[in-house]
Structure formats: structure tokens, C-alpha cells
N, CA and C atoms as a LAMMPS dump frame, in Angstrom:
ITEM: TIMESTEP
0
ITEM: NUMBER OF ATOMS
642
ITEM: BOX BOUNDS ff ff ff
-5.0000000000000000e+02 5.0000000000000000e+02
-5.0000000000000000e+02 5.0000000000000000e+02
-5.0000000000000000e+02 5.0000000000000000e+02
ITEM: ATOMS id mol type element x y z
1 1 1 N 0.853 -1.188 0
2 1 2 C 0 0 0
3 1 3 C 0.894 1.245 0
4 2 1 N 0.653 2.133 -0.947
5 2 2 C 1.468 3.335 -1.058
6 2 3 C 1.349 4.202 0.187
7 3 1 N 2.444 4.915 0.469
8 3 2 C 2.463 5.781 1.654
9 3 3 C 1.36 6.84 1.57
10 4 1 N 1.156 7.404 0.385
11 4 2 C 0.122 8.429 0.241
12 4 3 C -1.268 7.906 0.531
13 5 1 N -1.541 6.65 0.121
14 5 2 C -2.847 6.046 0.392
15 5 3 C -3.023 5.761 1.885
16 6 1 N -1.941 5.365 2.555
17 6 2 C -2.02 5.13 3.988
18 6 3 C -2.4 6.407 4.732
19 7 1 N -1.773 7.504 4.342
20 7 2 C -2.08 8.786 4.993
21 7 3 C -3.506 9.23 4.673
22 8 1 N -3.965 8.94 3.452
23 8 2 C -5.277 9.418 3.01
24 8 3 C -6.428 8.798 3.797
25 9 1 N -6.243 7.566 4.305
26 9 2 C -7.355 6.907 5.002
27 9 3 C -7.343 7.164 6.506
28 10 1 N -6.392 7.952 6.985
29 10 2 C -6.365 8.286 8.415
30 10 3 C -7.685 8.9 8.871
31 11 1 N -8.12 9.92 8.141
32 11 2 C -9.333 10.637 8.527
33 11 3 C -10.565 9.741 8.462
34 12 1 N -10.66 8.926 7.425
35 12 2 C -11.835 8.069 7.251
36 12 3 C -11.94 7.042 8.374
37 13 1 N -10.806 6.51 8.834
38 13 2 C -10.833 5.457 9.843
39 13 3 C -11.022 5.996 11.251
40 14 1 N -10.62 7.236 11.502
41 14 2 C -10.729 7.775 12.857
42 14 3 C -11.908 8.725 13.013
43 15 1 N -11.991 9.757 12.165
44 15 2 C -13.092 10.72 12.276
45 15 3 C -14.36 10.258 11.563
46 16 1 N -14.255 9.193 10.747
47 16 2 C -15.366 8.701 9.938
48 16 3 C -15.904 9.78 9.003
49 17 1 N -14.986 10.561 8.463
50 17 2 C -15.316 11.583 7.476
51 17 3 C -14.259 11.563 6.381
52 18 1 N -14.611 12.133 5.222
53 18 2 C -13.682 12.275 4.103
54 18 3 C -13.775 13.709 3.593
55 19 1 N -12.667 14.423 3.624
56 19 2 C -12.622 15.8 3.135
57 19 3 C -12.244 15.794 1.666
58 20 1 N -13.012 16.515 0.864
59 20 2 C -12.795 16.549 -0.587
60 20 3 C -12.662 18.002 -1.04
61 21 1 N -11.643 18.268 -1.823
62 21 2 C -11.436 19.599 -2.401
63 21 3 C -11.228 19.441 -3.897
64 22 1 N -12.263 19.715 -4.674
65 22 2 C -12.207 19.57 -6.119
66 22 3 C -12.89 20.767 -6.787
67 23 1 N -12.27 21.277 -7.831
68 23 2 C -12.852 22.354 -8.65
69 23 3 C -13.305 23.536 -7.799
70 24 1 N -12.519 23.882 -6.799
71 24 2 C -12.849 25.018 -5.956
72 24 3 C -13.909 24.739 -4.907
73 25 1 N -14.381 23.507 -4.823
74 25 2 C -15.407 23.152 -3.843
75 25 3 C -14.77 22.289 -2.757
76 26 1 N -14.946 22.684 -1.519
77 26 2 C -14.425 21.934 -0.376
78 26 3 C -15.587 21.461 0.479
79 27 1 N -15.63 20.179 0.739
80 27 2 C -16.728 19.631 1.534
81 27 3 C -16.228 18.439 2.349
82 28 1 N -17.019 18.055 3.325
83 28 2 C -16.702 16.913 4.189
84 28 3 C -17.867 15.933 4.119
85 29 1 N -17.596 14.71 3.733
86 29 2 C -18.616 13.673 3.612
87 29 3 C -18.468 12.66 4.731
88 30 1 N -19.591 12.105 5.138
89 30 2 C -19.56 11.073 6.17
90 30 3 C -19.052 9.755 5.601
91 31 1 N -18.319 9.024 6.414
92 31 2 C -17.774 7.725 6.013
93 31 3 C -18.074 6.724 7.116
94 32 1 N -19.33 6.326 7.227
95 32 2 C -19.757 5.427 8.303
96 32 3 C -19.765 3.99 7.788
97 33 1 N -18.652 3.354 7.905
98 33 2 C -18.549 1.978 7.45
99 33 3 C -17.463 1.272 8.254
100 34 1 N -17.481 -0.041 8.183
101 34 2 C -16.451 -0.846 8.831
102 34 3 C -15.374 -1.19 7.818
103 35 1 N -14.155 -1.33 8.29
104 35 2 C -13.023 -1.659 7.43
105 35 3 C -12.504 -3.039 7.818
106 36 1 N -12.576 -3.962 6.871
107 36 2 C -12.019 -5.303 7.042
108 36 3 C -10.894 -5.458 6.038
109 37 1 N -9.666 -5.561 6.528
110 37 2 C -8.498 -5.582 5.649
111 37 3 C -7.688 -6.843 5.867
112 38 1 N -7.053 -7.316 4.807
113 38 2 C -6.166 -8.47 4.885
114 38 3 C -4.949 -8.194 4.021
115 39 1 N -3.785 -8.644 4.481
116 39 2 C -2.561 -8.393 3.735
117 39 3 C -1.557 -9.498 4.007
118 40 1 N -0.707 -9.739 3.019
119 40 2 C 0.381 -10.697 3.186
120 40 3 C 1.59 -10 3.788
121 41 1 N 2.421 -10.737 4.521
122 41 2 C 3.662 -10.134 5.046
123 41 3 C 4.584 -9.745 3.897
124 42 1 N 5.447 -8.776 4.144
125 42 2 C 6.271 -8.226 3.067
126 42 3 C 7.301 -9.232 2.568
127 43 1 N 7.563 -10.318 3.327
128 43 2 C 8.515 -11.333 2.884
129 43 3 C 7.83 -12.544 2.245
130 44 1 N 6.511 -12.448 1.996
131 44 2 C 5.78 -13.561 1.409
132 44 3 C 5.241 -14.502 2.472
133 45 1 N 6.057 -14.866 3.445
134 45 2 C 5.646 -15.671 4.592
135 45 3 C 6.052 -14.932 5.856
136 46 1 N 5.279 -15.16 6.921
137 46 2 C 5.59 -14.503 8.187
138 46 3 C 6.878 -15.088 8.754
139 47 1 N 7.845 -14.224 9.027
140 47 2 C 9.156 -14.634 9.515
141 47 3 C 9.17 -14.526 11.045
142 48 1 N 9.22 -15.677 11.727
143 48 2 C 9.196 -15.684 13.182
144 48 3 C 10.443 -15.066 13.797
145 49 1 N 11.519 -14.983 13.03
146 49 2 C 12.748 -14.422 13.571
147 49 3 C 12.749 -12.896 13.542
148 50 1 N 11.768 -12.308 12.905
149 50 2 C 11.664 -10.856 12.824
150 50 3 C 10.504 -10.357 13.67
151 51 1 N 10.554 -9.111 14.01
152 51 2 C 9.491 -8.518 14.815
153 51 3 C 8.248 -8.287 13.974
154 52 1 N 7.146 -7.968 14.639
155 52 2 C 5.898 -7.687 13.924
156 52 3 C 6.054 -6.478 13.006
157 53 1 N 6.759 -5.465 13.488
158 53 2 C 6.952 -4.26 12.681
159 53 3 C 7.72 -4.564 11.404
160 54 1 N 8.673 -5.511 11.481
161 54 2 C 9.454 -5.867 10.301
162 54 3 C 8.66 -6.722 9.33
163 55 1 N 7.667 -7.455 9.821
164 55 2 C 6.844 -8.295 8.951
165 55 3 C 5.694 -7.53 8.314
166 56 1 N 5.199 -6.503 8.99
167 56 2 C 4.051 -5.738 8.5
168 56 3 C 4.528 -4.367 8.057
169 57 1 N 4.422 -4.087 6.782
170 57 2 C 4.905 -2.819 6.23
171 57 3 C 3.809 -1.767 6.275
172 58 1 N 3.359 -1.448 7.497
173 58 2 C 2.359 -0.407 7.688
174 58 3 C 2.812 0.545 8.782
175 59 1 N 2.395 1.771 8.663
176 59 2 C 2.722 2.755 9.686
177 59 3 C 1.979 2.439 10.982
178 60 1 N 2.599 2.706 12.136
179 60 2 C 1.895 2.509 13.412
180 60 3 C 0.596 3.302 13.492
181 61 1 N 0.537 4.454 12.818
182 61 2 C -0.674 5.266 12.835
183 61 3 C -1.839 4.564 12.149
184 62 1 N -1.542 3.683 11.164
185 62 2 C -2.588 2.907 10.504
186 62 3 C -2.992 1.729 11.38
187 63 1 N -2.011 0.999 11.878
188 63 2 C -2.297 -0.19 12.683
189 63 3 C -3.09 0.162 13.935
190 64 1 N -2.819 1.319 14.516
191 64 2 C -3.51 1.694 15.749
192 64 3 C -4.975 2.022 15.519
193 65 1 N -5.381 2.192 14.26
194 65 2 C -6.769 2.523 13.959
195 65 3 C -7.649 1.286 13.765
196 66 1 N -7.056 0.098 13.763
197 66 2 C -7.836 -1.126 13.666
198 66 3 C -8.172 -1.627 15.073
199 67 1 N -9.432 -2.015 15.27
200 67 2 C -9.849 -2.505 16.579
201 67 3 C -9.161 -3.818 16.926
202 68 1 N -9.076 -4.728 15.96
203 68 2 C -8.455 -6.032 16.181
204 68 3 C -7.481 -6.327 15.052
205 69 1 N -6.313 -6.824 15.406
206 69 2 C -5.305 -7.206 14.421
207 69 3 C -4.891 -8.638 14.715
208 70 1 N -5.225 -9.549 13.806
209 70 2 C -4.884 -10.96 13.966
210 70 3 C -3.74 -11.32 13.027
211 71 1 N -2.726 -11.959 13.565
212 71 2 C -1.647 -12.502 12.752
213 71 3 C -1.969 -13.971 12.493
214 72 1 N -2.261 -14.299 11.251
215 72 2 C -2.667 -15.652 10.874
216 72 3 C -1.474 -16.329 10.214
217 73 1 N -0.965 -17.361 10.841
218 73 2 C 0.205 -18.065 10.337
219 73 3 C -0.203 -19.424 9.785
220 74 1 N 0.381 -19.796 8.653
221 74 2 C 0.091 -21.079 8.011
222 74 3 C 0.986 -22.15 8.634
223 75 1 N 0.474 -22.79 9.666
224 75 2 C 1.235 -23.815 10.375
225 75 3 C 0.816 -25.182 9.854
226 76 1 N 1.774 -25.968 9.398
227 76 2 C 1.466 -27.278 8.836
228 76 3 C 1.157 -28.259 9.972
229 77 1 N -0.09 -28.705 10.005
230 77 2 C -0.521 -29.678 11.001
231 77 3 C -1.601 -30.548 10.356
232 78 1 N -1.437 -31.86 10.389
233 78 2 C -2.337 -32.757 9.661
234 78 3 C -3.787 -32.592 10.109
235 79 1 N -4.045 -32.674 11.407
236 79 2 C -5.419 -32.574 11.91
237 79 3 C -6.022 -31.214 11.586
238 80 1 N -5.244 -30.16 11.716
239 80 2 C -5.74 -28.82 11.417
240 80 3 C -6.049 -28.679 9.931
241 81 1 N -5.198 -29.258 9.084
242 81 2 C -5.428 -29.184 7.643
243 81 3 C -6.699 -29.936 7.243
244 82 1 N -6.956 -31.082 7.879
245 82 2 C -8.162 -31.863 7.588
246 82 3 C -9.406 -31.067 7.955
247 83 1 N -9.389 -30.45 9.149
248 83 2 C -10.55 -29.662 9.582
249 83 3 C -10.778 -28.459 8.671
250 84 1 N -9.695 -27.832 8.234
251 84 2 C -9.826 -26.675 7.35
252 84 3 C -10.398 -27.092 5.996
253 85 1 N -9.939 -28.224 5.476
254 85 2 C -10.45 -28.706 4.196
255 85 3 C -11.94 -29.028 4.289
256 86 1 N -12.353 -29.67 5.4
257 86 2 C -13.771 -29.971 5.595
258 86 3 C -14.598 -28.688 5.66
259 87 1 N -14.074 -27.692 6.359
260 87 2 C -14.802 -26.434 6.491
261 87 3 C -15.001 -25.755 5.143
262 88 1 N -13.96 -25.751 4.311
263 88 2 C -14.072 -25.125 2.994
264 88 3 C -15.068 -25.878 2.123
265 89 1 N -15.052 -27.192 2.176
266 89 2 C -15.982 -27.984 1.385
267 89 3 C -17.424 -27.767 1.84
268 90 1 N -17.621 -27.655 3.154
269 90 2 C -18.967 -27.445 3.681
270 90 3 C -19.543 -26.108 3.241
271 91 1 N -18.681 -25.109 3.096
272 91 2 C -19.162 -23.806 2.619
273 91 3 C -19.789 -23.934 1.246
274 92 1 N -19.187 -24.724 0.373
275 92 2 C -19.705 -24.888 -0.98
276 92 3 C -20.914 -25.825 -1.024
277 93 1 N -20.939 -26.833 -0.167
278 93 2 C -22.037 -27.802 -0.186
279 93 3 C -23.292 -27.222 0.439
280 94 1 N -23.139 -26.454 1.55
281 94 2 C -24.288 -25.987 2.326
282 94 3 C -24.596 -24.519 2.11
283 95 1 N -24.096 -23.921 1.085
284 95 2 C -24.221 -22.479 0.883
285 95 3 C -25.671 -22.01 0.942
286 96 1 N -25.951 -21.088 1.909
287 96 2 C -27.27 -20.467 2.01
288 96 3 C -28.37 -21.349 2.543
289 97 1 N -28.047 -22.488 3.141
290 97 2 C -29.072 -23.406 3.61
291 97 3 C -28.881 -23.735 5.084
292 98 1 N -30.005 -24.152 5.728
293 98 2 C -29.895 -24.665 7.092
294 98 3 C -29.146 -25.989 7.066
295 99 1 N -28.402 -26.241 8.115
296 99 2 C -27.641 -27.482 8.191
297 99 3 C -28.046 -28.252 9.431
298 100 1 N -27.63 -29.503 9.473
299 100 2 C -27.995 -30.361 10.581
300 100 3 C -27.38 -29.932 11.905
301 101 1 N -26.249 -29.213 11.839
302 101 2 C -25.589 -28.824 13.082
303 101 3 C -26.039 -27.465 13.597
304 102 1 N -27.128 -26.925 13.059
305 102 2 C -27.727 -25.72 13.615
306 102 3 C -27.256 -24.41 13.012
307 103 1 N -26.477 -24.44 11.939
308 103 2 C -26.049 -23.203 11.301
309 103 3 C -27.244 -22.474 10.699
310 104 1 N -27.164 -21.142 10.652
311 104 2 C -28.242 -20.322 10.124
312 104 3 C -27.875 -19.803 8.743
313 105 1 N -28.859 -19.594 7.878
314 105 2 C -28.563 -19.083 6.536
315 105 3 C -28.085 -17.643 6.588
316 106 1 N -27.348 -17.245 5.567
317 106 2 C -26.747 -15.918 5.542
318 106 3 C -27.814 -14.826 5.512
319 107 1 N -28.893 -15.032 4.78
320 107 2 C -29.94 -14.014 4.682
321 107 3 C -30.56 -13.716 6.044
322 108 1 N -30.785 -14.764 6.84
323 108 2 C -31.342 -14.566 8.171
324 108 3 C -30.374 -13.778 9.05
325 109 1 N -29.088 -14.112 8.986
326 109 2 C -28.094 -13.414 9.79
327 109 3 C -27.995 -11.944 9.388
328 110 1 N -28.093 -11.668 8.092
329 110 2 C -28.051 -10.272 7.636
330 110 3 C -29.21 -9.472 8.203
331 111 1 N -30.407 -10.061 8.189
332 111 2 C -31.575 -9.355 8.724
333 111 3 C -31.461 -9.161 10.237
334 112 1 N -30.947 -10.175 10.919
335 112 2 C -30.812 -10.077 12.377
336 112 3 C -29.787 -9.006 12.752
337 113 1 N -28.661 -8.982 12.038
338 113 2 C -27.631 -7.975 12.32
339 113 3 C -28.152 -6.578 12.041
340 114 1 N -28.896 -6.408 10.941
341 114 2 C -29.473 -5.1 10.617
342 114 3 C -30.45 -4.653 11.698
343 115 1 N -31.247 -5.594 12.226
344 115 2 C -32.188 -5.264 13.294
345 115 3 C -31.458 -4.853 14.57
346 116 1 N -30.384 -5.593 14.913
347 116 2 C -29.6 -5.252 16.106
348 116 3 C -29.004 -3.859 15.999
349 117 1 N -28.477 -3.524 14.828
350 117 2 C -27.854 -2.215 14.645
351 117 3 C -28.877 -1.092 14.724
352 118 1 N -30.083 -1.35 14.251
353 118 2 C -31.102 -0.299 14.205
354 118 3 C -31.835 -0.131 15.533
355 119 1 N -31.983 -1.211 16.298
356 119 2 C -32.85 -1.177 17.471
357 119 3 C -32.12 -1.199 18.812
358 120 1 N -30.815 -1.431 18.824
359 120 2 C -30.125 -1.61 20.098
360 120 3 C -28.865 -0.753 20.142
361 121 1 N -28.716 0.01 21.231
362 121 2 C -27.524 0.842 21.441
363 121 3 C -27.062 0.693 22.888
364 122 1 N -26.414 -0.404 23.211
365 122 2 C -26.02 -0.669 24.604
366 122 3 C -24.901 0.245 25.074
367 123 1 N -24.814 0.413 26.402
368 123 2 C -23.757 1.181 27.042
369 123 3 C -23.151 0.35 28.155
370 124 1 N -21.923 0.685 28.534
371 124 2 C -21.229 -0.071 29.561
372 124 3 C -21.857 0.149 30.934
373 125 1 N -21.917 -0.911 31.733
374 125 2 C -22.366 -0.783 33.114
375 125 3 C -21.24 -0.204 33.959
376 126 1 N -21.554 0.206 35.184
377 126 2 C -20.557 0.792 36.073
378 126 3 C -19.468 -0.228 36.388
379 127 1 N -19.878 -1.464 36.682
380 127 2 C -18.896 -2.508 37
381 127 3 C -17.986 -2.796 35.81
382 128 1 N -18.565 -2.801 34.603
383 128 2 C -17.77 -3.054 33.401
384 128 3 C -16.769 -1.93 33.159
385 129 1 N -17.164 -0.697 33.432
386 129 2 C -16.262 0.444 33.27
387 129 3 C -15.067 0.34 34.212
388 130 1 N -15.328 -0.047 35.441
389 130 2 C -14.242 -0.177 36.416
390 130 3 C -13.26 -1.272 36.005
391 131 1 N -13.789 -2.405 35.543
392 131 2 C -12.932 -3.494 35.1
393 131 3 C -12.082 -3.074 33.91
394 132 1 N -12.707 -2.419 32.934
395 132 2 C -11.992 -2.014 31.737
396 132 3 C -10.923 -0.973 32.059
397 133 1 N -11.23 -0.06 32.961
398 133 2 C -10.254 0.956 33.349
399 133 3 C -9.014 0.318 33.976
400 134 1 N -9.213 -0.626 34.87
401 134 2 C -8.088 -1.28 35.543
402 134 3 C -7.244 -2.101 34.572
403 135 1 N -7.919 -2.842 33.674
404 135 2 C -7.187 -3.686 32.734
405 135 3 C -6.434 -2.843 31.702
406 136 1 N -6.991 -1.709 31.311
407 136 2 C -6.312 -0.83 30.368
408 136 3 C -5.011 -0.293 30.951
409 137 1 N -5.08 0.162 32.187
410 137 2 C -3.87 0.659 32.855
411 137 3 C -2.839 -0.456 32.976
412 138 1 N -3.296 -1.671 33.276
413 138 2 C -2.393 -2.812 33.399
414 138 3 C -1.723 -3.135 32.064
415 139 1 N -2.482 -3.122 30.973
416 139 2 C -1.913 -3.393 29.655
417 139 3 C -0.875 -2.347 29.276
418 140 1 N -1.165 -1.093 29.551
419 140 2 C -0.206 -0.033 29.249
420 140 3 C 1.093 -0.233 30.014
421 141 1 N 0.98 -0.637 31.264
422 141 2 C 2.156 -0.85 32.084
423 141 3 C 2.976 -2.025 31.559
424 142 1 N 2.31 -3.107 31.134
425 142 2 C 3.014 -4.262 30.59
426 142 3 C 3.776 -3.901 29.318
427 143 1 N 3.136 -3.151 28.427
428 143 2 C 3.797 -2.739 27.19
429 143 3 C 4.985 -1.834 27.486
430 144 1 N 4.823 -0.956 28.453
431 144 2 C 5.905 -0.049 28.823
432 144 3 C 7.096 -0.82 29.382
433 145 1 N 6.827 -1.783 30.237
434 145 2 C 7.904 -2.584 30.809
435 145 3 C 8.62 -3.4 29.74
436 146 1 N 7.871 -3.937 28.783
437 146 2 C 8.503 -4.701 27.708
438 146 3 C 9.356 -3.796 26.833
439 147 1 N 8.874 -2.587 26.565
440 147 2 C 9.649 -1.654 25.75
441 147 3 C 10.961 -1.291 26.43
442 148 1 N 10.933 -1.132 27.739
443 148 2 C 12.163 -0.841 28.472
444 148 3 C 13.118 -2.024 28.434
445 149 1 N 12.567 -3.241 28.508
446 149 2 C 13.416 -4.429 28.512
447 149 3 C 14.022 -4.692 27.135
448 150 1 N 13.22 -4.496 26.059
449 150 2 C 13.694 -4.776 24.701
450 150 3 C 14.421 -3.6 24.067
451 151 1 N 14.15 -2.4 24.573
452 151 2 C 14.761 -1.223 23.981
453 151 3 C 14.163 -0.822 22.66
454 152 1 N 12.908 -1.239 22.405
455 152 2 C 12.251 -0.91 21.139
456 152 3 C 10.796 -0.555 21.395
457 153 1 N 10.224 0.21 20.467
458 153 2 C 8.825 0.598 20.573
459 153 3 C 7.933 -0.454 19.926
460 154 1 N 6.752 -0.727 20.507
461 154 2 C 5.845 -1.719 19.906
462 154 3 C 5.311 -1.228 18.573
463 155 1 N 5.068 -2.134 17.599
464 155 2 C 4.55 -1.725 16.295
465 155 3 C 3.135 -1.178 16.369
466 156 1 N 2.37 -1.616 17.384
467 156 2 C 1.01 -1.126 17.58
468 156 3 C 0.953 -0.466 18.955
469 157 1 N 1.017 0.847 19.033
470 157 2 C 0.974 1.508 20.337
471 157 3 C -0.373 1.312 21.017
472 158 1 N -0.347 1.032 22.317
473 158 2 C -1.573 0.861 23.093
474 158 3 C -1.948 2.212 23.67
475 159 1 N -2.984 2.807 23.117
476 159 2 C -3.388 4.158 23.499
477 159 3 C -4.897 4.202 23.719
478 160 1 N -5.412 5.42 23.797
479 160 2 C -6.859 5.595 24.005
480 160 3 C -7.647 5 22.841
481 161 1 N -7.053 4.968 21.654
482 161 2 C -7.74 4.347 20.511
483 161 3 C -8.058 2.885 20.8
484 162 1 N -7.105 2.177 21.415
485 162 2 C -7.338 0.772 21.731
486 162 3 C -8.37 0.634 22.848
487 163 1 N -8.386 1.579 23.781
488 163 2 C -9.416 1.559 24.823
489 163 3 C -10.801 1.716 24.215
490 164 1 N -10.941 2.635 23.273
491 164 2 C -12.221 2.823 22.592
492 164 3 C -12.573 1.594 21.759
493 165 1 N -11.567 0.925 21.203
494 165 2 C -11.817 -0.288 20.431
495 165 3 C -12.412 -1.377 21.315
496 166 1 N -11.874 -1.548 22.509
497 166 2 C -12.394 -2.558 23.429
498 166 3 C -13.823 -2.216 23.835
499 167 1 N -14.105 -0.934 24.022
500 167 2 C -15.47 -0.516 24.351
501 167 3 C -16.421 -0.877 23.216
502 168 1 N -16.016 -0.623 21.977
503 168 2 C -16.861 -0.96 20.821
504 168 3 C -17.113 -2.466 20.739
505 169 1 N -16.074 -3.26 21.008
506 169 2 C -16.244 -4.71 20.954
507 169 3 C -17.211 -5.176 22.023
508 170 1 N -17.057 -4.66 23.242
509 170 2 C -17.943 -5.047 24.34
510 170 3 C -19.387 -4.657 24.037
511 171 1 N -19.59 -3.457 23.521
512 171 2 C -20.937 -3.023 23.179
513 171 3 C -21.512 -3.841 22.024
514 172 1 N -20.654 -4.264 21.1
515 172 2 C -21.126 -5.108 19.998
516 172 3 C -21.583 -6.473 20.497
517 173 1 N -20.868 -7.022 21.471
518 173 2 C -21.269 -8.309 22.048
519 173 3 C -22.634 -8.202 22.715
520 174 1 N -22.855 -7.101 23.43
521 174 2 C -24.161 -6.89 24.059
522 174 3 C -25.247 -6.657 23.011
523 175 1 N -24.885 -5.972 21.945
524 175 2 C -25.856 -5.686 20.884
525 175 3 C -26.314 -6.957 20.189
526 176 1 N -25.429 -7.943 20.076
527 176 2 C -25.785 -9.185 19.384
528 176 3 C -26.883 -9.948 20.107
529 177 1 N -26.999 -9.773 21.413
530 177 2 C -28.079 -10.428 22.144
531 177 3 C -29.174 -9.428 22.538
532 178 1 N -29.143 -8.235 21.905
533 178 2 C -30.157 -7.185 22.099
534 178 3 C -30.253 -6.753 23.554
535 179 1 N -29.111 -6.653 24.206
536 179 2 C -29.074 -6.216 25.6
537 179 3 C -28.822 -4.71 25.657
538 180 1 N -29.536 -3.975 26.513
539 180 2 C -29.324 -2.525 26.606
540 180 3 C -28.06 -2.149 27.348
541 181 1 N -27.375 -3.142 27.948
542 181 2 C -26.21 -2.851 28.769
543 181 3 C -25.109 -3.871 28.511
544 182 1 N -23.88 -3.376 28.35
545 182 2 C -22.712 -4.248 28.234
546 182 3 C -22.165 -4.495 29.629
547 183 1 N -22.172 -5.745 30.052
548 183 2 C -21.798 -6.073 31.417
549 183 3 C -20.339 -6.519 31.522
550 184 1 N -19.985 -7.023 32.705
551 184 2 C -18.614 -7.458 32.957
552 184 3 C -18.214 -8.604 32.027
553 185 1 N -19.154 -9.527 31.759
554 185 2 C -18.849 -10.649 30.866
555 185 3 C -18.503 -10.156 29.462
556 186 1 N -19.207 -9.133 28.977
557 186 2 C -18.918 -8.59 27.651
558 186 3 C -17.53 -7.959 27.617
559 187 1 N -17.186 -7.217 28.652
560 187 2 C -15.865 -6.59 28.71
561 187 3 C -14.775 -7.643 28.811
562 188 1 N -15.02 -8.701 29.597
563 188 2 C -14.039 -9.779 29.732
564 188 3 C -13.771 -10.457 28.395
565 189 1 N -14.838 -10.713 27.647
566 189 2 C -14.673 -11.337 26.332
567 189 3 C -13.991 -10.379 25.359
568 190 1 N -14.333 -9.093 25.413
569 190 2 C -13.687 -8.111 24.549
570 190 3 C -12.192 -8.017 24.855
571 191 1 N -11.842 -8.062 26.13
572 191 2 C -10.434 -8.035 26.522
573 191 3 C -9.707 -9.29 26.05
574 192 1 N -10.391 -10.441 26.109
575 192 2 C -9.779 -11.681 25.634
576 192 3 C -9.485 -11.6 24.144
577 193 1 N -10.457 -11.113 23.363
578 193 2 C -10.256 -10.97 21.925
579 193 3 C -9.125 -9.998 21.623
580 194 1 N -9.085 -8.902 22.36
581 194 2 C -8.027 -7.916 22.15
582 194 3 C -6.664 -8.488 22.53
583 195 1 N -6.631 -9.305 23.577
584 195 2 C -5.374 -9.874 24.049
585 195 3 C -4.782 -10.84 23.024
586 196 1 N -5.609 -11.688 22.425
587 196 2 C -5.089 -12.685 21.489
588 196 3 C -4.877 -12.117 20.092
589 197 1 N -5.225 -10.862 19.889
590 197 2 C -5.05 -10.262 18.565
591 197 3 C -4.062 -9.107 18.642
592 198 1 N -4.565 -7.905 18.853
593 198 2 C -3.735 -6.713 18.778
594 198 3 C -2.634 -6.696 19.831
595 199 1 N -2.955 -7.059 21.064
596 199 2 C -1.952 -7.015 22.116
597 199 3 C -0.829 -8.009 21.857
598 200 1 N -1.173 -9.191 21.343
599 200 2 C -0.151 -10.168 21.003
600 200 3 C 0.734 -9.667 19.866
601 201 1 N 0.121 -9 18.884
602 201 2 C 0.906 -8.437 17.784
603 201 3 C 1.832 -7.344 18.269
604 202 1 N 1.396 -6.595 19.272
605 202 2 C 2.221 -5.516 19.809
606 202 3 C 3.383 -6.041 20.64
607 203 1 N 3.217 -7.224 21.238
608 203 2 C 4.242 -7.756 22.123
609 203 3 C 5.297 -8.565 21.391
610 204 1 N 4.888 -9.312 20.369
611 204 2 C 5.844 -10.186 19.707
612 204 3 C 5.411 -10.439 18.28
613 205 1 N 6.258 -11.22 17.567
614 205 2 C 5.954 -11.56 16.187
615 205 3 C 5.358 -12.926 16.033
616 206 1 N 5.135 -13.643 17.125
617 206 2 C 4.62 -14.993 17.066
618 206 3 C 3.318 -15.06 17.831
619 207 1 N 2.274 -15.585 17.196
620 207 2 C 0.991 -15.772 17.85
621 207 3 C 0.715 -17.253 17.955
622 208 1 N 0.498 -17.748 19.164
623 208 2 C 0.295 -19.179 19.374
624 208 3 C -1.035 -19.623 18.805
625 209 1 N -1.12 -20.912 18.473
626 209 2 C -2.37 -21.461 17.947
627 209 3 C -3.336 -21.799 19.062
628 210 1 N -2.882 -21.804 20.293
629 210 2 C -3.727 -22.223 21.397
630 210 3 C -3.79 -21.108 22.429
631 211 1 N -5.011 -20.788 22.823
632 211 2 C -5.214 -19.732 23.817
633 211 3 C -6.188 -20.211 24.861
634 212 1 N -5.997 -19.712 26.09
635 212 2 C -6.883 -20.069 27.174
636 212 3 C -7.571 -18.815 27.691
637 213 1 N -8.801 -18.978 28.115
638 213 2 C -9.532 -17.867 28.705
639 213 3 C -8.982 -17.577 30.085
640 214 1 N -8.806 -16.283 30.396
641 214 2 C -8.298 -15.913 31.723
642 214 3 C -9.293 -16.307 32.811
């Protein structure tokens, strides 16, 4: 991705607006959408001997604007490969239909998600706010201590943007069950997702295939 394009999407990803100046007309348009991005490492394969910053050729200002960053590594494992092959085949065989294992069709999920977005706007409970505040301070301290030990800055800085990202994830979890309030369980799950994705990418270049719930 060109450097100029990286800078150009800063405003859209953070302020959710796009400023346009053409033919003497200057205006600001709304950009209310989600960004789902995927990219290959700059060396073709993820190099475990290099840091995350060396594997991902993106500015920290771009990476910090994503709520979740997952490093997906192609690890050769027979059982994992079999399960992945079955999953891909099932997508083609069962496309758009109910299945015996309780999966829902895509059209139904689209309508349900649209209803959740239109009818539900949950907010954090007092207990959830206290938990999130404490864990955020703890994460910042851990990153700071690691930076002092390694003598390098993390590729994804943990800042208020990441705190707002965790809030959005927690509220989204509550919204999926049409709850008016995001509770401690929602924040705990949001923190778990953030820990195994963005926080892991910020700490090291290797993401384990196995994770346990705190």
C-alpha cells in the first residue's frame, strides 16, 4: 500500500469523514462503514525471527486505527489441515441453507444484524467500566515494561484508541443479544479478543495457535 494512500485513510478510519477539495469546492462527507483488511507479510511468509513491525509494512498510525489485528500463520498440522479442508468444502455444499448442526442461513443473519444495529444501542455498566479501566492501565504498564526491557517501541501503540476499540467490541457483544447494557462478561470477552489479537501483535511476532480464557 502506497504511503500516500495510507495517509489518506487516516481521517476516514478515525473521524469517519472524508474531506474533498475539487474544482474550488471543499466539503466533508460522512464515512460510516467498517473496514475489514487483509494483507500478506512483506517477505511472502511470516518470519518468526523478525518482529511484527518488520513483517508488516504499515505505519503505526494505521495499525492503531484497527480494533483487532490478527496474525494468521500457516502452520502445517495434519489434523488442522483436515478440519480446514472440511470447512471449505462445507461452505460450498451448504451455501445459504440450514444445516444439521444448527447453522443459520446468511440471509437470516443479515436481517438479524441489521435489526440489532437499528434497534439496540447498549452502554457499559458501572462494574464493566471499572474493570476495563483497571485492565487498560495494566496493559499499558506491561507494554511499557517490555519496551524498556527490549529497547524498542511496539509496532502497535496501546493508546486511548485501543481503549475505545475494546469498548466498541464489548458493546457489539451486548448488541448481538439485544441487551441494553454491556456487562462485565462482555468486557471480559472483549479483553480476551483484544489480548489474542492486537496485544499479542504488539508484544511479539509470534501468535500461538492455542489460547486459554483468563
